N, C-alpha and C positions, 0 to 999 in steps of 0.2 A: 453535350453536356450538361447533363443538369444541376445543378450547385446548388449546395443546403450550406449550413453555418453552425458550428458549433463553438461555444466557451468552455473552456475547459480552468479547473483551479488545481491548481498541482501545488501540493504538500510535502514539505521535508525539508531537506537542505537545499534547497533551492536559489537562493539569496548569495551574491557572494561568490560564487561560482562559474561564472559565465552562464547559466541558463537562460538569459534572456536574448543572448549572442546565438546562442547554437538552434533554439526556437527560430531565431529569424531565419539563420543559414538552413538549416533543415525547411522551412517553409518556401524559399526561395527556392529549394532545390527540387520541391513535389509541387512548385509553381501554385502556390496558396495564396491570398491576398489577407490582411488581416493588421492583427496588433498582438503585443504582449507588454505587459506591467507590470510591476512589484507592487505589491499588497502590504500596507502596514501589519497586518497578524504574520509578516513572512513567508506568505506564500507569494506565488504566482499566477496571476490570471492568462490566456491566451485567447483571443478571439479569432476565428480561421474561415473561411468560404473556399470552398473547392467543393469537387466530388467525392461521394459516399465513400470510395476506394482511397482516395488523395486523404482526406480526415483520416479513415480507420490507420490508414500507414502513419500518418503525422501522430497520431496517438501512441503509438508504439513507439515512436522514436522520443516524444514527452516522457513517456513512462521509465525509459532507460535512460534521456538525459546525458547534459556532458559528463568528462572523465569524476569530476570531484564533486559531482553532484549524489543525490542520497534520495530518491524521490520514495517517497513511502506512500502517498495516495493521488489519484486522479479524480475528480469529478468530473464529468461532463454532462454538457446542456443545449440542446438544441436551441438556435437561438432566431430572427428573421434576417434574411440574407441581405448584407449591407454592399453596397456596389462603391467597393475601391480598388484601388489603382496597383497598390501593394503591400507589402508586410515590411511593418516597422515597429520598431521599439519605444514605446511611450515611456519617456522620461519624467515625470511629475509624481 
């Protein structure tokens, strides 16, 4: 399976609603590696590595978000593939 990487910028009501934990859980279920973090402007940044199909599925979940989130937009960028062993939340 060929790996590819994408970075997502998720905007809307996505901080303080469990969005990072949601992304971490879904990424684990899909078998992705990468990370998720809050940005200072109130958006969430996600970097994920997996197959094209896994990333497409992940984007659908990110657009939905957890129950209390309100996703208004998602920007997607193709990125270089980093060799990571897990998907985790960055807390900085």
